[in-house]
Structures are given as structure tokens and as C-alpha cells.
C-alpha positions as CSV (number, residue, x, y, z in Angstrom):
1,M,0.6,0.1,0.0
2,N,1.4,3.4,-1.0
3,D,1.9,5.3,2.0
4,P,-0.5,9.3,0.9
5,T,1.6,11.5,2.5
6,K,4.2,10.8,-0.2
7,A,4.2,11.5,-3.2
8,S,4.2,8.7,-6.4
9,D,7.4,8.4,-8.7
10,N,4.5,7.6,-11.0
11,E,2.9,10.6,-10.3
12,E,3.3,14.0,-12.8
13,T,3.4,16.9,-11.2
14,P,1.9,19.6,-12.2
15,V,4.7,22.3,-14.5
16,P,3.1,26.0,-14.9
17,E,3.3,27.5,-18.2
18,Q,5.4,29.8,-19.7
19,G,3.0,32.2,-19.3
20,E,1.8,31.8,-16.5
21,M,6.2,31.9,-15.3
22,N,6.6,34.8,-17.0
23,Q,3.4,36.6,-15.4
24,V,5.0,35.4,-12.0
25,L,8.0,36.4,-12.1
26,D,6.6,40.1,-13.8
27,K,5.1,41.4,-10.9
28,P,7.5,41.9,-8.5
29,A,9.8,42.9,-10.8
30,A,6.7,45.8,-11.5
31,T,6.3,46.6,-7.4
32,E,10.3,47.4,-7.0
33,S,10.5,49.4,-10.1
34,S,7.3,51.6,-8.5
35,K,9.4,52.5,-5.0
36,P,12.3,54.6,-7.1
37,A,9.2,56.5,-9.3
38,K,7.7,57.1,-5.8
39,R,10.3,58.3,-3.8
40,V,10.9,60.7,-7.6
41,M,8.3,61.9,-7.7
42,R,8.0,63.1,-3.5
43,F,11.2,65.0,-3.9
44,W,9.3,67.3,-6.8
45,L,6.3,67.7,-5.0
46,L,8.6,68.7,-1.8
47,F,10.8,71.0,-3.8
48,I,7.4,72.9,-5.9
49,V,5.6,73.2,-2.0
50,L,9.3,74.4,-1.1
51,S,9.8,76.9,-3.9
52,G,6.3,77.9,-3.5
53,L,6.7,79.3,0.0
54,V,9.9,80.9,-0.9
55,V,8.2,82.6,-3.6
56,L,5.7,83.8,-1.9
57,L,7.8,85.0,1.2
58,S,10.1,86.4,-1.1
59,V,7.0,88.9,-3.1
60,H,4.8,89.6,-0.1
61,N,6.6,91.5,2.4
62,D,3.6,91.1,4.8
63,L,3.5,87.4,5.2
64,R,7.8,87.7,5.2
65,Q,7.5,89.7,8.2
66,N,5.6,87.3,10.4
67,A,7.4,84.2,9.5
68,I,10.3,86.0,10.8
69,E,7.7,87.2,14.5
70,S,6.7,83.8,14.8
71,S,10.4,82.5,14.3
72,E,11.6,85.2,17.3
73,Q,8.5,84.1,19.5
74,A,9.5,80.4,19.2
75,V,12.9,81.5,20.4
76,H,11.7,83.2,22.4
77,Y,9.0,80.9,24.2
78,I,12.0,78.4,24.2
79,A,14.4,80.3,25.5
80,F,13.0,82.2,28.1
81,D,9.8,80.3,29.5
82,K,10.7,76.6,29.2
83,L,14.9,77.4,29.7
84,G,14.0,80.5,31.7
85,W,16.9,82.2,30.8
86,S,17.5,86.0,30.6
87,P,18.3,87.7,27.6
88,R,21.7,88.4,28.2
89,E,21.7,84.7,28.8
90,L,20.7,84.2,25.6
91,F,23.3,86.7,24.3
92,I,26.0,85.1,25.9
93,W,24.8,81.0,24.7
94,R,25.5,83.0,20.9
95,L,28.5,84.2,22.4
96,R,29.2,80.6,23.2
97,M,28.1,79.3,19.0
98,A,30.0,81.9,17.8
99,G,33.2,79.9,19.6
100,L,33.5,84.3,21.2
101,L,32.6,83.1,24.5
102,E,36.3,81.7,25.7
103,S,38.2,84.7,23.7
104,P,38.8,87.5,25.6
105,L,36.7,89.5,24.6
106,G,34.0,87.6,25.4
107,Q,35.6,87.0,28.7
108,R,35.0,90.8,29.2
109,W,31.9,91.2,28.6
110,T,30.5,88.3,30.7
111,H,31.8,89.5,33.4
112,A,31.5,92.8,32.9
113,V,28.8,93.0,35.3
114,D,31.0,91.9,38.4
115,R,33.2,94.5,37.6
116,A,30.7,97.8,38.0
117,S,29.4,95.7,40.8
118,K,32.5,96.7,42.4
119,K,31.5,100.3,42.6
120,P,27.9,100.1,41.9
121,I,26.2,103.6,41.4
122,Q,24.2,104.6,44.5
123,A,21.0,106.3,43.5
124,G,19.8,107.3,47.0
125,A,16.2,109.6,46.6
126,Q,15.8,110.6,43.5
127,Y,18.5,110.1,40.5
128,R,18.2,111.0,37.2
129,T,21.8,110.5,34.7
130,T,22.2,111.0,30.5
131,E,25.2,108.2,29.8
132,T,26.9,106.2,26.7
133,F,27.9,103.4,26.5
134,E,30.6,103.0,23.3
135,D,31.0,101.0,20.6
136,D,35.2,100.3,21.4
137,E,34.6,99.8,24.9
138,V,33.1,96.8,27.3
139,E,31.0,97.8,30.7
140,A,27.9,97.8,32.8
141,H,26.2,100.1,34.7
142,I,24.7,99.2,38.2
143,Y,22.8,101.6,39.5
144,Q,21.7,100.3,43.4
145,V,19.3,101.2,46.6
146,S,18.4,100.2,49.7
147,L,15.4,100.1,50.2
148,E,13.0,99.3,53.8
149,R,9.9,96.7,53.2
150,G,7.1,98.1,51.6
151,E,9.1,100.9,50.3
152,K,8.0,101.8,46.8
153,L,11.2,102.2,44.2
154,V,10.2,104.1,40.4
155,W,11.7,104.3,37.4
156,Q,11.9,105.6,34.2
157,L,14.7,104.0,31.3
158,T,14.9,105.2,28.2
159,R,16.7,104.1,25.0
160,Q,18.0,107.8,23.3
161,D,19.6,106.8,20.2
162,T,17.9,104.7,16.7
163,A,20.0,102.0,16.6
164,D,18.9,97.8,16.3
165,S,21.5,97.1,18.8
166,R,20.2,94.9,22.5
167,L,20.7,97.0,25.3
168,Y,20.1,94.3,28.6
169,A,18.3,95.9,31.9
170,S,17.7,94.0,34.7
171,L,16.0,94.7,38.2
172,E,18.1,92.9,40.7
173,R,17.6,92.2,44.2
174,R,19.9,91.3,47.1
175,K,19.0,90.2,51.2
176,R,20.4,92.3,54.2
177,N,24.0,90.2,55.0
178,D,23.4,88.9,51.8
179,E,25.8,88.8,48.8
180,H,24.0,87.1,46.1
181,W,21.7,89.0,43.7
182,T,18.1,87.6,42.5
183,T,17.2,89.0,38.7
184,I,13.3,90.0,39.3
185,S,12.5,91.3,35.9
186,H,13.8,91.5,32.7
187,L,13.7,95.6,32.0
188,D,13.0,97.7,28.6
189,A,14.0,101.2,27.6
190,E,10.8,103.0,26.0
191,G,10.6,105.5,29.1
192,D,7.4,104.1,30.6
193,T,7.4,105.2,34.1
194,Q,7.5,101.4,35.9
195,T,7.2,100.1,39.8
196,R,7.9,98.1,42.0
197,I,7.5,97.9,46.2
198,A,10.0,96.3,48.3
199,S,8.6,92.7,49.7
200,A,12.1,92.8,51.5
201,A,14.3,94.8,53.2
202,G,17.4,94.9,51.4
203,D,19.6,96.2,47.8
204,Y,17.7,97.0,44.7
205,R,20.0,97.2,41.6
206,V,19.4,99.0,38.0
207,V,21.7,96.5,35.9
208,L,22.7,97.9,32.6
209,Q,24.4,96.2,29.3
210,P,24.7,96.5,26.3
211,E,25.6,94.2,23.5
212,L,29.0,93.7,22.1
213,F,30.6,96.3,19.2
214,A,27.0,98.9,20.1
215,K,26.6,102.2,20.8
216,V,23.9,103.6,22.8
217,D,22.5,106.4,24.3
218,Y,20.0,105.9,27.2
219,S,18.5,108.4,30.2
220,L,17.9,106.8,33.4
221,A,15.4,108.3,36.2
222,M,15.1,106.7,40.0
223,A,12.8,108.0,43.3
224,S,12.2,105.5,46.1
225,G,10.1,106.3,49.0
226,G,7.1,105.4,51.1
227,S,3.8,103.8,48.9
228,L,1.4,105.0,50.0
229,P,0.1,108.7,49.2
230,F,0.0,111.0,52.1
231,P,-3.2,110.7,54.1
232,V,-3.8,114.2,54.7
233,E,-5.6,116.1,52.2
234,G,-2.9,119.3,51.3
235,A,-0.4,118.1,54.0
236,K,3.2,117.8,53.0
237,Q,6.3,117.3,54.2
238,R,7.7,119.8,56.0
239,D,4.1,119.0,58.3
240,I,5.5,115.7,59.3
241,G,6.4,116.0,62.9
242,S,7.5,112.9,64.1
243,V,8.6,108.9,62.1
244,F,7.9,106.0,63.2
245,G,10.8,104.9,65.3
246,D,11.8,108.2,67.2
247,P,13.2,108.2,70.0
248,R,10.3,108.7,73.6
249,D,10.2,108.7,77.2
250,G,14.2,109.8,77.3
251,G,14.4,106.8,75.0
252,A,12.8,104.2,77.2
253,R,10.9,103.5,74.5
254,K,10.3,104.0,70.3
255,H,7.0,106.0,68.7
256,H,5.1,103.8,66.9
257,G,3.9,106.0,64.4
258,V,4.5,109.2,62.4
259,D,3.0,112.7,63.4
260,I,1.3,114.7,60.4
261,F,1.0,118.1,61.5
262,A,-2.6,120.0,60.3
263,K,-5.4,122.3,61.0
264,K,-8.5,121.1,62.6
265,G,-11.1,120.0,60.4
266,T,-8.6,119.0,57.5
267,P,-9.8,116.0,55.9
268,V,-7.9,112.4,56.2
269,T,-7.6,110.8,53.3
270,A,-8.0,107.1,53.0
271,V,-4.9,105.4,51.8
272,I,-6.0,102.0,50.1
273,D,-9.7,100.7,49.7
274,G,-10.4,99.1,53.1
275,Y,-13.0,99.1,56.0
276,V,-13.4,101.9,58.9
277,R,-13.5,102.0,62.7
278,T,-13.4,105.1,64.9
279,G,-12.6,104.9,68.8
280,T,-11.0,106.7,71.4
281,G,-8.7,105.7,74.3
282,G,-4.7,105.3,75.1
283,L,-2.2,108.0,74.5
284,G,-3.0,108.9,70.9
285,G,-6.9,110.0,72.0
286,K,-9.6,110.3,68.9
287,Y,-8.2,107.4,66.3
288,V,-9.1,105.7,62.8
289,W,-8.9,103.0,62.1
290,L,-8.5,101.8,58.2
291,S,-8.3,97.8,57.1
292,G,-7.3,97.2,54.1
């Protein structure tokens, strides 16, 4: 008996005809030859699209400007929002990419703030100046003031020239008995009046430094003092008789208030929105409490 799983020597194995063999062999060849054609087509389609974009950007100024602004916004978003860089740190990165960071010129620029920190300009209660950064000099300018908690710093920084070069400006703070400076905000030089109320006692400074080979003209005005308006209508600084902390009873105690003298019946102005209560008691006599 023959094993059905084995083919018999006497059985003829069917052989495909010549036409069928050609058909089988031709199919893979057709598939392989179509791949290079598709790649070439993709290349030309991409080339045509990119060429069209280049033509549009070169012809339409508005599109080109939008593309430039979008790229700048993308760089700012990545550098400032995501990486937490300052504009000055971004310029240092540009120096590194250009191979200038380790050069004597690059090192002089990066350490300019440290050199200026040794002799900062003390702004005091009021200060105003007009200065110039020369394009052949590498330096930084620092204007410093000491503030108590609750005091207000007001400044106005104005760029006097019309050059496209960058002026890096920042407001920095150093707490009492601390050597480390922290950047609070980056400043513009558009001439707007800006303010900051000190959340903690310490030293505050405005740091200015242009990019390399830039000539910059600027003016800066600074003022510091109390953050609340005057609470007595029509009164001036000269009407203050004593301030908080003045000695009393030969130095045995300190005065816990500010004495402002005015005629009887002069209105008292609320310096903030809040709730008022009145009363009488103690050494102060009649009093008005304002809670904001």
C-alpha cells in the first residue's frame, strides 16, 4: 500500500506553463520599479512646495515679516519660558555658538557686571542721569539703592538712540546680609514709568549692559520712598513732626506712629480701599483705624 503522505514516483507533478511563469516573475519586478518612481515624485512635490513658499515670502513683505516674527517668538518661548533664560544669558549662548565666549573679548563681556558691582552708582532717594555706552568699550552700568520692606522704587529708562543694537536691562535684588543677587524682572527702555514695591528689605539695583560693539545712548531716572499716598489732605513732607521709631521718654521706648500736623477739621484721606472704625483711648486720644 502506498503512503498517501508521499508523492509517488509515477505521479506527474504539474508544471506551470511558460506564460504563467512569466506572469509570476514579472509582478515583483513591477513592484520594485515603482518605489524609486514614488521617491522621485515625492522629492519634486516637496521641491515645488518649498519653492512656492520661498516665492511667496520674497514677494509678500507681510508674509515674510510674519515668518520672522513667528521664528523670533518661538526662540523667545523656548529660551525664556521653557529654559528660564534671561536675554543676557541668551546673548552669552550666542557668543558660545560663535566661538567667542572663551576669547578675551567674550570673557571681558561676561564679567563686565562683576566689575561694575565693585563700584555701583548709589542712586539714593532721587537720581537722574544721561549716559552713553561706546562701541569700542566693554562695560556695564549699575545703579543701586537700599529699600525697606514696603517702600516703592520708581524708574524710567529711555533709549535715546535709534540703533537696532540690544540693551540688556534688569532689576535685581539682594537681601540683607546676603551676597547673592536675584533677577526680579527684565526691563525695557521705552521710556515708560515703572514701579516696584519692596517685598523684603534689601538692596535693589538696575543693571544695564549693551551687546558687543554697540553704541547706546540712554537716560535713567530713579526715585524711592513710601508706597502709600499722603493721608492728610493738603499736607506736605514738612508737616510731619515725628516718624515711626523716634525715641520717647529719653529712649526708654519708641514712637509707634507718624505724626502729621494740620488744622482742625482737615480731611483725612484713605490711602487704600478698606474698612474704617473709630474710637478713643490711650495716649493717642481719638483714632481712626483703616484696615485694607
